[in-house]
Steps between C-alpha positions, in 0.01 A plus 500: 500500500318299235206677340176310485362429158256777409135422550185704465322291760468629858682306775308187592528427871440150627124483546252215531589356159867587465744781430857623540751437778431615854814707544417715196160578651651613831756715315212680327275552803757534783833587337651660811402224744787286627505163325822348627755553776832315520560421866878480469549870424157661502488558122146575386312474172174681439248323279603728212869420553445126530278511192779668300753242621267215407439657158874497439533138613207395284652672198830317542318168540299581187830563323597145594181372340282458807133550419150386582477140613876450529641340814736735685717313749644687799774345711582734788426585859270782606634838387378810316603357162267204562208736570570680171494169314169398659328814371688501168376148429141613557551805280624282216239228548768244583457217749729548799685183605692552827752222562630407844840665534610252767457183298788276399572504126329166422184615682510835323535331162193287570294811573631679191425198283140505618455875451589539127690823561552758226744709703669461839603802708752442778722694742867466588441238770283278277691536176663156515163331534353705215791413272458130585132520405588663168773246426246225558296652217211591730450858376368527147604844372828602333611723791371282782660648814546860614603639838398807697860519626838516322570152365812288517379254235535580130167334428312730738424856394406780737132590470549876522752484212243358258324724251140580583213455259159659469212288616127528548391445863314173534137477594402223737187298552441320831558162331849584370791320671710759684752289689624148554635414844636165606366301792743435784540137403488371859276214384655426161628669185414873498226597255452828312183668626334712231331806653290755317459872542153424630649269765735771628234769497243282681759409764602861556138612520394226741801570719393863549168384644688303766807717566364838398694755293590866552668750264771536765578128513861391465546126448849367572626274223758277672405165341645347186303613196531162330247386760142618511540675835754744356360541149150572633624804693655662192183447297249590771677822593476619139135401479417679828719803430683451831871482582724194496807522725755263351764315699741305282505126572836404349664467839220297656258614768634768733277512809660812647504676165135416437389629838703817444354556152145467634576763765694738275256508209173483690406166348135412553499144365743211466482143373709245690533128563487399870874442527564856383259646754654293781846629412375858486339472843812334640709784357286807560271380779202681351351628174473860385179688583460593133406143405136451411532135395751215504395244240642172629506204263711238324493268801286447814544753780565333835282576801807641671548753219134601509531537879794737454307703245198530730718611790650771279163591344663429163258513202575147381282349226570124461428410141469193281575526131654332199686594187209342313259756650715813448562522877235511774217249536401571860631757747425557869487846652689545830200467734400175334856369500536569871163356598524188282862387509601317184234625260591675176164675502221505248527482119548829321240670283388283204702200623319178585670236716343153508626217720463162331548145624678208337207448262515863382172608659467787751527415870322672791648789696770384738585188301850471353546467125678652202456872436365581154495859372304677228467862395653765272847479658549136398759441226415409144723193529854361499681617189585222258353233728134430413502173696609670823244773439221249451604309810503819707137592436183326610131567540552760774811670361875479552618217724761665721652183641464656846312331781283701737148587599253786540328562829135590550582871459670442164857545620767296321752283684793352307665190646753381244556379146285204390808306390659565840230289663660198658340156479623282785340163562210603277423814703524854361707751695491870409819669626315829552302338780821443696731799536503830319863594558649184356500302179335158523568247223477128436810280485502155341422223747515127423226411745251788472568641153596837645584628846433850625811716538531858625774758454448746787629854535521578874483852636846653526503473880326161526676182612290251306562126477350213304344381825335841548336480157385142558358588841312797355344284226402216732145544619437771243531295181393155394784251502528484121532881484797527735843557340726194515801703385573846636777733391592859582618793291560871545265567209305303243640473147282720280479614140547866412121544514485372859355152448661206682733286289367167618754289316774687686313435826486127420873495423582658839279256686640199315861591584 
């Protein structure tokens, strides 16, 4: 294990103005508490053991030249090695840059070109992509790519075979950039979101006021850590001093395995997208009694899914969040979700949500407009893109691009993306007003500019026809809001983070 550089100063925990990494603090105050459990085989790491492993990883990265302010790229699915890299980056003062392991090589190269990487860490399954990035000259150091697994490429060294170096643990201020995550890119080229330590800490703190936290909590990490939903769990667990139960994501989502892991390890919290929860309920029929919360985000939850959760007394918390806000913006508790179908609840502590009209001024409660967010969780900007950053912010904060409203009680309702609004014959149509278990888009139309089209996912046992959909809409929707093209699919095309890939929906409906 690498020895820390000697210092006469006492450890500086992360307080109001800054300090050292969160894992190191937990290792000092709760060394025997369980930090991490690997669901596949039950392997456990105490905070002291995980701290030692992270110290070793940080030393090897330091030996490769990684230091404060450097950009550490990680190209892998969720696994223990990824968790070690997350904490090692914070210990060194490096900016963590998780890259989407499921991207095609050209897409990956575009992200790497934006991120100005100093080092890229990969695994066996992502080695080809990492090598392609390096060959494109998109990593700037002499030894640009290392792997956590044995490598088949001569240009890729194994991380644990590198010599370690002494380093001085970094001290952080809330304004320091801690990570860059890429947007999903469903509405254009993905952008690198620059998030600070203060953003992550404010998000984790505000979340506890909505979800609660207990020393016995065990949060299942079954989401990809190159998305906010997965990364947030690894960071929050270390900040809280609770346990993360890790389920590797390399093989995709395993509904049966996830339900079994929750039961076996007494998981108290889990983050899922609606499709995942549906598959779990279809597979297991119920949720384990140990669960205290199910944080449900990434896409709208259908009324049918909320109905199932209410019938099972499942602790579902529909949530609305963004990469640009370090996760949650608003979250509904179960009672509110069941009583007010479709709401994502009220904004979290310190977060302000303003609904603005086309002229950028606030609109009254109940009136639809764009959701604008401000508060300490909001990003510092898009890295390397000052124009996009300037465009994203206005008088009332960050323009989310999402359309919705707030009711008289302050609850938030999200309808759809602003750019998904369809303009047909001069009339605005918001797809979220139509159906919640389908994707509604606009297709080019010579006469009206655009025509409304819907890709519908029927229930597994439903015999649904185009005529059925048209009959349901007639009398319920204005003529210009009714879909002129209707298609069916077993499931909606989605990104890895759960958002609908609307271009893919349009392609299916145009076929």
